[in-house]
C-alpha positions as CSV (number, residue, x, y, z in Angstrom):
1,X,1.8,-17.5,-17.9
2,X,3.7,-14.3,-18.8
3,X,4.6,-11.6,-16.2
4,X,4.9,-8.1,-17.6
5,X,6.7,-5.4,-15.7
6,X,6.2,-1.7,-16.1
7,X,9.2,0.4,-15.0
8,X,7.5,1.1,-11.6
9,X,7.1,-2.6,-10.6
10,X,10.4,-2.2,-8.5
11,X,11.4,-5.8,-8.7
12,X,8.1,-7.2,-7.6
13,X,7.3,-8.4,-11.1
14,X,10.7,-10.3,-11.2
15,X,10.0,-11.9,-7.9
16,X,6.6,-13.1,-9.0
17,X,8.0,-14.5,-12.2
18,X,10.8,-16.3,-10.4
19,X,8.4,-17.7,-7.8
20,X,6.0,-19.2,-10.3
21,X,8.7,-20.2,-12.8
22,X,7.3,-18.3,-15.8
23,X,8.6,-15.7,-18.3
24,X,9.2,-12.1,-17.3
25,X,8.9,-9.4,-20.0
26,X,9.9,-5.7,-19.5
27,X,7.3,-3.4,-21.2
28,X,9.2,-1.1,-23.5
29,X,9.0,2.5,-22.3
30,X,10.2,5.9,-23.4
31,X,9.2,9.6,-23.3
32,X,8.4,11.7,-26.4
33,X,10.0,15.1,-26.5
34,X,6.8,16.7,-25.4
35,X,6.6,14.6,-22.3
36,X,4.0,12.1,-23.4
37,X,4.6,8.5,-22.5
38,X,5.2,5.7,-25.0
39,X,4.9,2.0,-24.1
40,X,4.9,-1.2,-26.1
41,X,4.2,-4.8,-25.2
42,X,6.8,-6.5,-27.3
43,X,5.8,-10.1,-26.8
44,X,2.5,-11.8,-26.9
45,X,1.7,-13.6,-23.6
46,X,1.9,-17.4,-23.4
47,X,-1.3,-18.2,-21.5
48,X,-2.6,-15.7,-18.9
49,X,-0.9,-12.3,-18.6
50,X,0.1,-10.7,-15.3
51,X,0.8,-7.0,-15.5
52,X,2.6,-5.5,-12.5
53,X,2.6,-1.8,-11.8
54,X,2.8,0.1,-8.5
55,X,1.2,3.6,-8.7
56,X,3.5,5.7,-6.5
57,X,4.5,9.2,-7.5
58,X,4.7,10.5,-10.3
59,X,1.2,9.1,-9.8
60,X,-0.9,10.4,-12.7
61,X,1.9,9.4,-15.1
62,X,2.1,5.9,-13.8
63,X,-1.7,5.4,-13.8
64,X,-2.0,6.5,-17.5
65,X,0.9,4.2,-18.4
66,X,-0.9,1.3,-16.7
67,X,-4.1,2.2,-18.6
68,X,-2.1,2.1,-21.9
69,X,-0.5,-1.2,-21.0
70,X,-3.8,-2.9,-20.2
71,X,-5.2,-1.7,-23.5
72,X,-2.2,-2.9,-25.4
73,X,-2.3,-6.4,-23.8
74,X,-6.0,-6.7,-24.3
75,X,-5.4,-6.0,-28.1
76,X,-3.0,-9.0,-28.5
77,X,-4.6,-11.7,-26.3
78,X,-8.0,-13.2,-25.6
79,X,-6.6,-14.9,-22.5
80,X,-6.9,-13.7,-18.9
81,X,-5.2,-10.4,-18.0
82,X,-4.5,-9.9,-14.3
83,X,-3.3,-6.6,-12.8
84,X,-1.0,-6.6,-9.8
85,X,-1.0,-3.1,-8.3
86,X,0.9,-3.2,-5.1
87,X,0.2,0.5,-4.3
88,X,-3.2,1.7,-5.5
89,X,-3.0,5.4,-5.8
90,X,-6.1,7.6,-5.1
91,X,-7.4,5.0,-2.7
92,X,-8.0,7.7,0.0
93,X,-10.3,9.7,-2.3
94,X,-13.0,7.1,-1.8
95,X,-16.0,9.4,-1.4
96,X,-17.1,12.9,-2.1
97,X,-15.9,15.0,0.8
98,X,-17.2,18.2,-0.8
99,X,-19.8,18.8,-3.5
100,X,-18.3,18.7,-7.0
101,X,-15.4,16.3,-6.1
102,X,-14.8,13.1,-8.0
103,X,-14.5,9.7,-6.4
104,X,-11.0,9.3,-7.7
105,X,-10.4,5.6,-6.8
106,X,-13.7,4.9,-8.7
107,X,-12.3,6.5,-11.8
108,X,-9.1,4.4,-11.6
109,X,-10.9,1.1,-10.9
110,X,-13.7,1.6,-13.4
111,X,-11.3,2.6,-16.2
112,X,-9.2,-0.6,-15.6
113,X,-12.3,-2.7,-15.7
114,X,-13.6,-1.0,-18.9
115,X,-10.2,-1.4,-20.6
116,X,-10.5,-5.2,-20.1
117,X,-8.6,-6.1,-17.0
118,X,-10.0,-9.4,-15.8
119,X,-8.8,-9.6,-12.2
120,X,-6.9,-7.4,-9.8
121,X,-4.5,-7.9,-6.9
122,X,-3.7,-5.0,-4.6
123,X,-1.8,-4.7,-1.4
124,X,-3.5,-3.3,1.7
125,X,-5.8,-0.9,-0.1
126,X,-6.9,2.0,2.1
127,X,-10.5,1.0,2.3
128,X,-11.2,-2.5,1.0
129,X,-14.9,-1.8,0.6
130,X,-14.1,0.2,-2.6
131,X,-13.2,-3.0,-4.4
132,X,-16.7,-4.4,-3.8
133,X,-18.3,-1.1,-4.7
134,X,-16.3,0.0,-7.8
135,X,-14.6,-3.2,-9.1
136,X,-17.0,-5.8,-10.5
137,X,-14.5,-8.6,-11.2
138,X,-12.4,-11.0,-9.1
139,X,-9.8,-9.5,-6.8
140,X,-7.5,-10.1,-3.9
141,X,-6.4,-7.6,-1.3
142,X,-3.1,-8.8,0.1
143,X,-2.6,-8.0,3.8
144,X,0.9,-7.9,5.4
145,X,0.1,-7.9,9.1
146,X,2.0,-11.1,9.7
147,X,5.1,-9.9,7.9
148,X,5.1,-6.7,9.9
149,X,4.7,-8.7,13.1
150,X,7.4,-11.1,12.2
151,X,9.8,-8.2,11.6
152,X,9.2,-6.8,15.1
153,X,9.1,-10.1,17.0
154,X,11.7,-10.0,19.8
155,X,12.4,-6.3,19.3
156,X,9.7,-4.9,21.5
157,X,9.3,-5.0,25.3
158,X,5.8,-5.0,26.8
159,X,4.5,-3.8,23.4
160,X,1.4,-1.8,22.6
161,X,0.3,-1.6,19.0
162,X,-1.3,1.7,18.2
163,X,-3.5,2.8,15.2
164,X,-3.2,6.5,14.4
165,X,-7.0,6.8,14.4
166,X,-10.1,4.7,14.9
167,X,-10.3,3.8,11.2
168,X,-7.1,1.9,11.4
169,X,-7.9,0.0,14.5
170,X,-8.5,-3.2,12.7
171,X,-5.0,-3.2,11.3
172,X,-3.5,-2.6,14.7
173,X,-5.6,-5.5,16.1
174,X,-4.4,-7.9,13.4
175,X,-0.7,-7.0,14.1
176,X,-1.3,-7.2,17.9
177,X,-2.8,-10.6,17.6
178,X,0.3,-11.9,15.7
179,X,2.5,-10.4,18.5
180,X,0.2,-11.4,21.4
181,X,0.2,-7.8,22.4
182,X,-2.3,-5.1,23.5
183,X,-3.7,-2.6,21.0
184,X,-5.4,0.7,21.0
185,X,-6.0,3.7,18.8
186,X,-5.1,7.4,19.1
187,X,-7.8,10.1,19.5
188,X,-7.3,13.7,18.2
189,X,-8.9,16.6,20.1
190,X,-8.8,20.2,18.9
191,X,-9.0,23.0,21.4
192,X,-11.9,25.2,20.2
193,X,-10.3,28.3,21.6
194,X,-6.6,27.9,20.7
195,X,-6.9,25.5,17.8
196,X,-4.2,23.3,19.3
197,X,-4.4,19.6,18.4
198,X,-3.9,17.1,21.2
199,X,-3.4,13.4,20.7
200,X,-3.9,10.7,23.3
201,X,-4.6,7.0,23.5
202,X,-8.2,5.9,23.8
203,X,-8.0,3.4,26.7
204,X,-4.5,2.0,27.5
205,X,-1.6,3.7,29.2
206,X,1.7,3.9,27.2
207,X,3.9,4.4,30.3
208,X,7.0,2.2,30.2
209,X,6.0,0.4,27.0
210,X,7.5,0.0,23.6
211,X,5.0,1.4,21.1
212,X,4.5,0.3,17.5
213,X,2.3,2.7,15.5
214,X,0.9,1.0,12.4
215,X,-0.8,2.5,9.3
216,X,-1.3,1.7,5.7
217,X,0.2,4.9,4.2
218,X,2.8,7.4,5.4
219,X,2.7,10.4,3.2
220,X,3.9,13.6,4.9
221,X,4.4,11.8,8.2
222,X,2.8,14.6,10.2
223,X,0.2,12.5,12.0
224,X,2.7,9.7,12.8
225,X,5.3,12.3,14.1
226,X,2.7,14.0,16.3
227,X,1.6,10.6,17.7
228,X,5.2,9.7,18.5
229,X,5.9,12.9,20.3
230,X,2.7,12.5,22.3
231,X,3.3,9.0,23.5
232,X,6.9,9.7,24.4
233,X,5.8,12.7,26.4
234,X,3.3,10.4,28.2
235,X,6.0,8.1,29.3
236,X,6.5,5.5,26.5
237,X,9.8,3.7,26.6
238,X,10.3,3.9,22.8
239,X,8.3,4.3,19.6
240,X,8.5,2.4,16.3
241,X,6.5,3.1,13.2
242,X,5.4,0.7,10.4
243,X,3.4,1.2,7.2
244,X,2.6,-0.7,4.1
245,X,3.1,2.1,1.6
246,X,6.0,4.5,2.3
247,X,5.0,7.3,0.0
248,X,7.2,9.6,2.1
249,X,7.0,13.1,0.6
250,X,8.3,16.5,1.8
251,X,11.0,15.2,4.1
252,X,8.7,12.8,5.9
253,X,11.4,10.4,7.0
254,X,13.4,13.2,8.6
255,X,10.3,14.4,10.3
256,X,9.5,11.0,11.7
257,X,13.0,10.3,13.0
258,X,13.3,13.8,14.5
259,X,10.1,13.2,16.4
260,X,11.8,10.4,18.4
261,X,10.8,7.3,16.4
262,X,13.5,4.7,16.7
263,X,12.9,2.9,13.4
264,X,10.5,3.2,10.5
265,X,9.7,0.1,8.6
266,X,7.7,-0.4,5.4
267,X,7.1,-2.9,2.6
268,X,8.5,-2.6,-0.9
269,X,5.2,-1.5,-2.6
270,X,6.8,1.9,-2.9
271,X,10.6,2.1,-3.1
272,X,12.1,3.9,-0.1
273,X,15.0,3.7,2.4
274,X,12.7,2.0,4.9
275,X,11.3,-0.7,2.5
276,X,12.5,-3.7,4.5
277,X,9.5,-6.1,4.1
278,X,8.9,-7.8,0.8
279,X,5.3,-8.3,-0.4
280,X,6.2,-10.7,-3.1
281,X,5.6,-14.0,-1.3
282,X,2.2,-12.9,-0.1
283,X,1.3,-11.6,-3.5
284,X,2.4,-14.8,-5.2
285,X,0.1,-16.8,-2.9
286,X,-2.8,-14.4,-3.7
287,X,-2.1,-14.8,-7.4
288,X,-2.1,-18.6,-7.2
289,X,-5.4,-18.4,-5.3
290,X,-6.9,-16.0,-7.8
291,X,-5.9,-18.0,-10.8
292,X,-8.0,-20.9,-9.5
293,X,-11.0,-18.6,-9.6
294,X,-10.5,-17.0,-13.1
295,X,-9.1,-19.8,-15.1
C-alpha cells in the first residue's frame, strides 16, 4: 500500500503510513502565476493507494486539487484507490433549502465517484445519510465520541453534555454514555415581536453543573457562544466546548472564550490552536476494516 499526502493532510497521512508500516508519498504541488493549481503524483502506488486530503479553507481550491489527484492516480494504477477526507467540506449543504440551489455535498461525492475513487473514509460527516444517498461505493464514517469523552474524563464535576440543537442530540448522547453523564439539547426560541433569540435546555437544569457542549463543526462560533452565555446565566458552574472540525473563521475562538467557555477542544481534521485530539488511530482502524471489504 502507498499513502499519498496532499498539502492539506496536516500530518494525518504520515500518521496513517507510520501506523500501517507502508510508504508515504508527498504529492508534488505548486501554483501557476495565474493562480491555477498544479499537482503531480510522482510515484506509482505499490498495491492499493490511499489519498489523504482534508477540505478545510481555502475549500474550493482544496476540493479541486483532490479531484485532480484522484484523476492522476486513477491514470497510473488499476488497483484500489481509497480517499481519506477527514473534513468533508460542503457537508452542511445536503439539501435544497431554496429553489435553484445545488446540493453541494452531492456534487463533491458524485464527482469523486465518477473520477474513479473506489472507497471513502470521512470523519464525523455532518449528516451520515448523504453517504448512502450520494455515494455508491464502500465507505466508513469515523466517529470520535470516545476520544472526546476520554479527553474530558476527570475534568468535569456533575457533568451535563449538551447538543446545540435537536439534530446533534445523538452526538451528545454518545459522548454522555462514555462519561456516564446526563445529556440534553438546547432549544432556540425567537420573540416574534422583538426578534430576540433565547436559548434554553430542553429538559434538564444546568444549575451547579459543568457543561460540555458538543458539535461536529464550529465555524463562526456564534451558536456555541450564545449557548455558553445562556447556561452560565442559568447557573451552570462552568462551560466547555468540543467539536470535531474546528473551522474557526472570523475570530471564532476569541468569541467563544469571551463568552465564558473555559476550554475549547477539537480534533486535528482541521489545523487550529484547539486541535488536541488526533483522529489518526480511529482512521487507521477504519482503513483496516475497509480494506477487508474492498480487496
